N, C-alpha and C positions, 0 to 999 in steps of 0.2 A: 308519225314520218315525213310526213305533208308539210308541215309548220319547218322542220329543219330546211328542209330540202329546197323551199323557198327562200334560202336566205343565202345558199350557194352561190358563189361566184360573185357575190356582194361586198362592196366596198375595198375593191383593190383583189380580192380573192381569186384564185385557180385552182381548180378539183381537176380529180382524176377520170378515167375512166369508169371505175366503180362505183364512185360517187355518184356520176353523171345518174346513173341506171337509179339512182334514188328519187329522180327527180319526176314530177306528178304529170301522167294526161291526162288533158281534161276528156271526156266523153266526145265521142265522134256526132254528127248531126245528118240530117239529109242529103247537106251538101257540102260537108265538110271530115274528113277525116284525117284529122292530127296524127303524124307519124311521132311515134317515141323519142326523142333526141338520142339515148343510146343503141334504138337498131340502128338509124341512120347508122352512125358511127362503127356498129358492126357490118353493115352492110358494105361501108369504105373500103373496112380493115381486110373483108373476103377477098373484096375485087380485088384490091390492091395484092393480094398474096398470091390468087390464081395469074396473076403478072409476074411473081417473084419478084415484087416489091414490097420489102418489111418496112415496118414502122419500130424507128428506135427510140423515141418520146411522143406524147401528145398530151395535153393539156386543155381544158374547156375551163367558161366563161359562160353562168349565166345569168339573169334578171333577174332581180332580186323576188321576183311574180312566177319566174321558171316558165315564161312562156318563150322568151326566145334565147339562143342558143346558139354562142361563137367557139369553134376549136380551130385547132392546128396540127397538122399531125409531119413532124419529122420522120423522112424518109434514108431508108442505108443509101439512095443512091447521090453522090456529091457532085461537085463540081470545085474548082481551087478556092479555099478557103470557107467553101461554102456548104452547104446542104441545102437541097430538095426538101418542098414543104407544100402540104395541100391546107390549106385552110378551107373551112365549112362553116356554114350558118343558116341557121334552122328557125322556125317560129310555130307554136302552135297556135297562134292568135292572128292569122292572116298578114300580119303587118311586113312580111317578108318571106319571099321563096325560099324552098332550100335550092342552095345556090355552094358552087367550089370556085375557085383560086387558085393557082401555081405560085409557089413562092421558093424562096432560102432563106436560112436562117444560117448566119455569119457566126463562125467557129470561134471567133477571139473574146466577141463582147454577146453572143446569144441571142443576136439582133435577129428580127427576123422581119420581112419586106416581101410583100405581094407585089405579082408584076400584073399593076390593074386592078381593076373592083371585083368583085363577087360576079360570077356567071351562072347565071339559072340552068339548072342542068334537068329539071323536072316541071310538069304544067301542075295544074293545082292539087292541094290536096283534097283526091276526088277516091273511092271507094274501089275504081278502077286502077288505080294509081299500082304500077308495077316495080317497087322500090330495088332490087337487084339491078333490072334492067337500066332504068335510069342511072343508076349510078355507075352502072357501068359506063353508057354514054359518055358519063362525066368526065371519067378517069382516064377513057381512050384520049379526050378533047384534051386534058391536062399533060399527056406524055407526050404529046406532038408541040406542046409546047415547052419542052425542059431546053431543046436546042436553039429554040431564040429566045431563051431565057435566057442559059447560058451566055449567046452574043451579045447579049443586054449589059452583063455583067463585065464582062469582056469590055463591053465601049465605055463604060462609065470607069473602069481600072485607069482606060487609057485616054481619057479625056481630063484635061488640066485648065485648072481654073483661076482666072487672075482672081485678087479680093474682092474687085468691084462687083464680078459676073456673081460670085458665091454670095455677096451681100445684097444683090439684086431678087438674087432666089428667094432669100430670105423674106424679104421685102414683098414680093409679090406674093408668097405663101401666108404670111402673118396679117404685114397691113393691109395690104390688097385683097385680102381673103379669098385668094385665089385656091388655096388649100382649106378645106372646111376641118381645121385644128384649132385650138385656144390658145389665142394671141400671148399669153403668158407664159408660153414657152420658148417664145422668138429668142429672149438671151440666152436662155440653157442651149439651142440647136446652133445660135453664134459661138456659143463658147467651147462647145465638144469641139466646132470645126478649126477653129484659131486656135484653141489650146487642148488637141487630144489629148485622150487618157491613154490612147495606146499606140505603139511605134508601128501600127500596119496602116493607121489612117491619119496619118504626116505627112505623106504628098496630096499635094492641095488638087483635087481632082474629083469629079463628079460621085465618084464612088465613096470618099471620102464623107464627101457633105451629106449622101444618102446616109450612112453611116450615124452620121450626126443628127440627122430628126430621128431613125426611127430609136437610138437611144433616147433623147429626148421624149420620143412616145412611151418609153416603158415607165413615165410617173406617172401615166393615166390608167383610171381604170381598164380593168381586160378588156368590157364591151367599145367603150369609146376609143381604145388602141388597138385594136381590133380592127375598128372601121378606118382610123386615120391612117393605118399603114396602107391599108388595099389601094387608097386613092392614090398615096405616095407614088408609087410606078410610074403613072399617067401622068401626074405631074411632071413628073423631073423629063419621062420622055419626050414631052410638049417644048421644054423648054434646050431639049439636047437638038430635037429638029427644027427651030429655031433658031441656034446656035446664040442663046439666051438673048 
């Protein structure tokens, strides 16, 4: 079982909640108490249920050694053209803390985007850790971000871009390395924005450009995709604040 589970999520594959439960958890030490990935997901789903928030879809990516996990849970809560989501990450090897971020999934092309980077919701994985209480605090923070996130999307939909401004953002993201993403995706983002595949993204707006980025990110393996997507919101908000 462990030999199979260490391959879960490798080479571009994502897995469901049932397969996530097959990923082995290393033994605890005197100072570190790894929390099984699937137990975190279960606590999160139950916490959302207590707040009458249903999960309509969820998927996960696990590193080849099973130590790192990223996931996204799409929620029943919707806004215009998109559905709210929660991004989740965890590790068994101390490389990163358990953290959440809020985001949205666009209906028309199933793109996923997060509002900023992942925010830690727990102290170190210790034997005194109360998982349910910590997840509850994290979900409360996420809910408070739903309103501002909806306003963010609306502002991006209303923000028209000149061709020069759009090209400058792509240039800064890839050539000046302001966004930590593979440079070979620059051409893909350019083409998706200037030759959109969906009618909804024909308006020359920051919203359309953001979806060009997230569409291009879908070519990455799941874990790099989650990381790149989580950083995109902050990158674009900085450009919006300074009027490009």
